[in-house]
KOLKOL-395741 format. One record per residue (C-alpha): x, y, z. Coordinates in steps of 0.2 Angstrom, whole numbers, padded with zeros to 4 digits, always signed. Layout:
<nodes>
XYZ;...
</nodes>
This chain:
<nodes>
-0053+0099-0072;-0058+0088-0086;-0040+0087-0091;-0034+0083-0073;-0047+0068-0072;-0042+0061-0089;-0024+0061-0085;-0027+0054-0068;-0038+0040-0075;-0025+0036-0088;-0012+0035-0075;-0022+0024-0064;-0027+0012-0079;-0009+0012-0085;-0003+0006-0068;-0016-0008-0065;-0012-0014-0082;+0006-0017-0077;+0009-0036-0074;+0021-0032-0060;+0006-0023-0051;-0005-0039-0053;+0009-0050-0047;+0013-0039-0032;-0005-0039-0027;-0008-0058-0029;+0009-0063-0021;+0006-0051-0006;-0012-0056-0002;-0008-0075-0004;+0007-0073+0007;-0003-0064+0021;-0015-0079+0020;-0001-0091+0021;+0006-0083+0037;-0010-0090+0046;-0007-0108+0040;+0009-0115+0048;+0011-0119+0067;+0023-0107+0076;+0023-0112+0094;+0025-0094+0100;+0019-0098+0118;+0002-0091+0115;+0007-0076+0105;+0004-0084+0088;-0011-0073+0083;-0001-0057+0088;+0014-0063+0077;+0002-0067+0062;-0006-0050+0063;+0011-0040+0064;+0018-0050+0050;+0003-0048+0039;+0004-0029+0042;+0022-0029+0038;+0019-0038+0021;+0006-0025+0017;+0018-0011+0021;+0033-0018+0011;+0022-0023-0004;+0014-0006-0004;+0032+0003-0003;+0037-0007-0018;+0021-0003-0027;+0023+0016-0023;+0040+0017-0030;+0037+0006-0046;+0021+0015-0049;+0028+0033-0048;+0043+0028-0058;+0033+0020-0072;+0020+0033-0072;+0032+0048-0074;+0050+0044-0077;+0045+0032-0091;+0034+0045-0100;+0047+0058-0099;+0060+0046-0106;+0048+0040-0120;+0042+0057-0125;+0024+0054-0120;+0025+0068-0107;+0031+0081-0120;+0016+0076-0131;+0004+0078-0117;+0011+0095-0111;+0010+0102-0129;-0009+0102-0126;-0017+0116-0115;-0011+0106-0099;+0001+0114-0086;+0016+0105-0079;+0009+0106-0061;-0008+0100-0067;+0001+0085-0076;+0011+0081-0061;-0003+0082-0048;-0014+0071-0060;+0000+0058-0061;+0001+0058-0042;-0018+0056-0040;-0018+0041-0052;-0003+0033-0042;-0012+0036-0025;-0028+0028-0032;-0019+0012-0038;-0010+0011-0021;-0028+0012-0013;-0033-0003-0023;-0018-0013-0018;-0020-0008+0000;-0038-0013+0000;-0034-0031-0007;-0020-0032+0006;-0031-0026+0020;-0043-0040+0016;-0029-0052+0017;-0024-0045+0034;-0042-0047+0041;-0043-0064+0035;-0026-0069+0042;-0032-0062+0059;-0048-0072+0058;-0038-0088+0053;-0024-0086+0066;-0023-0100+0079;-0013-0104+0094;-0004-0120+0099;-0020-0128+0103;-0029-0124+0087;-0027-0130+0069;-0026-0123+0052;-0042-0116+0045;-0042-0127+0029;-0060-0122+0025;-0056-0103+0024;-0040-0107+0015;-0049-0117+0002;-0062-0104-0001;-0050-0090-0003;-0039-0100-0015;-0054-0104-0025;-0060-0086-0027;-0043-0081-0032;-0042-0094-0045;-0059-0089-0051;-0053-0071-0053;-0040-0076-0064;-0052-0088-0074;-0064-0073-0077;-0050-0062-0083;-0044-0076-0094;-0062-0078-0101;-0064-0059-0104;-0047-0059-0113;-0050-0074-0124;-0068-0071-0129;-0070-0052-0127;-0053-0047-0132;-0051-0036-0116;-0034-0033-0107;-0030-0048-0095;-0021-0039-0082;-0033-0024-0078;-0048-0037-0078;-0038-0048-0067;-0035-0034-0054;-0054-0029-0055;-0059-0047-0053;-0046-0049-0038;-0054-0034-0029;-0072-0041-0031;-0068-0059-0028;-0057-0056-0012;-0071-0046-0005;-0084-0060-0008;-0072-0073-0001;-0069-0063+0015;-0088-0061+0017;-0091-0080+0014;-0077-0084+0027;-0083-0072+0040;-0101-0077+0039;-0101-0096+0035;-0085-0103+0043;-0079-0105+0061;-0061-0106+0068;-0059-0113+0085;-0046-0107+0097;-0040-0114+0114;-0053-0116+0128;-0067-0119+0115;-0068-0100+0110;-0072-0095+0092;-0059-0084+0083;-0066-0067+0077;-0060-0054+0065;-0049-0041+0073;-0057-0025+0066;-0044-0014+0075;-0033-0018+0060;-0043-0007+0049;-0037+0010+0055;-0020+0002+0056;-0021-0002+0038;-0027+0015+0034;-0012+0023+0042;-0001+0011+0032;-0010+0018+0016;-0006+0035+0022;+0012+0031+0023;+0012+0024+0005;+0005+0040-0001;+0019+0050+0008;+0032+0039-0001;+0023+0040-0017;+0025+0059-0016;+0043+0057-0013;+0045+0045-0027;+0036+0057-0039;+0048+0071-0034;+0063+0059-0038;+0055+0053-0054;+0055+0071-0061;+0074+0069-0063;+0079+0051-0060;+0075+0034-0068;+0068+0019-0059;+0083+0012-0050;+0090+0028-0043;+0072+0032-0037;+0071+0015-0029;+0088+0018-0020;+0083+0035-0014;+0066+0030-0008;+0073+0015+0001;+0086+0026+0010;+0072+0038+0015;+0062+0023+0022;+0076+0016+0032;+0081+0033+0038;+0063+0037+0043;+0062+0021+0053;+0077+0027+0064;+0071+0045+0064;+0068+0045+0083;+0085+0038+0087;+0095+0048+0075;+0086+0065+0076;+0072+0064+0089;+0083+0064+0104;+0095+0078+0098;+0080+0088+0093;+0073+0088+0111;+0090+0095+0117;+0088+0110+0105;+0100+0106+0091;+0094+0115+0076;+0100+0103+0063;+0092+0088+0071;+0076+0098+0072;+0077+0102+0054;+0081+0084+0049;+0067+0077+0060;+0055+0088+0051;+0061+0084+0034;+0062+0065+0036;+0045+0056+0037;+0044+0047+0053;+0036+0030+0048;+0034+0025+0066;+0019+0037+0067;+0010+0026+0054;+0014+0009+0063;+0002+0005+0076;+0004-0014+0078;+0014-0011+0094;-0002-0002+0101;-0012-0017+0096;+0000-0028+0105;-0002-0018+0121;-0021-0023+0121;-0028-0006+0117;-0045-0011+0112;-0051+0006+0108;-0045+0016+0093;-0046+0034+0092;-0051+0039+0075;-0045+0057+0079;-0027+0050+0078;-0031+0044+0060;-0038+0062+0056;-0022+0070+0062;-0011+0058+0052;-0021+0062+0037;-0017+0081+0040;+0001+0076+0042;+0000+0066+0025;-0008+0081+0016;+0005+0093+0022;+0020+0082+0019;+0014+0076+0002;+0009+0094-0003;+0027+0100+0001;+0035+0085-0008;+0024+0089-0023;+0028+0107-0023;+0047+0102-0024;+0042+0090-0038;+0033+0104-0047;+0048+0115-0045;+0060+0102-0052;+0048+0097-0066;+0046+0115-0072;+0065+0116-0075;+0066+0099-0083;+0070+0099-0102;+0058+0087-0110;+0064+0088-0128;
</nodes>
């Protein structure tokens, strides 16, 4: 168990030390906040448009982070010979692979947490055609992001610590504080004199998006056992696009009893199961956490099957 935790921690720290991880985190959360800045004139549906767009940014940035994280965590170590050095110790290949996945999943959870804060802030800052941009919230969030980078620069210059990992940790802390300050000490007016509030229904929707990222990370880990970064990215992109149209391509034929459609409908992950923005648009104010629990069971089963395939492929991989 100690070896598992050590490898998982090292994989997590290695990922958050990647400049692309910090860049992806910062760019995605800032773009989510930016979505609540301009005027859209969407005939009263501006808040709905902003929420859907922010969730979409969270999903796409997480998909890119999952593929790049899995590839850099496994494929690069196989190519550089680091994996062979680790496996020369009393560490099994299955344990090594599962620990790498645990590190990638933890890094995705950190990325999704910061993006979730951006989504909640965007829902709070959203306004319709009769409102105006929440400049106070925008300034507070921008100031705390700048402060996070300043603290990381201070620790790097004076304490000789790694800038990127400290910046990621500072981003997690500072965005949380910024959200608390905005929620507690600022107000955003909507039409008819109402005060804008945070749409907390987005929290379980964000958790489901994190589940989808964990599924794709398992697929990326399986691909990384034999392929490099670019082929893994291509395959995962194809799986993602095919999963978006799974109901159209396979679902209808599976209902008619065609065995091949039923098999493909089971194998290809259906990403629509993790996208509940449409349910929010329909005005469903209650959210059944039982569905989130069922989704987690689905993720555990699918990720487990993907990692079992990855372990079988990795056992036969020549590392020398």
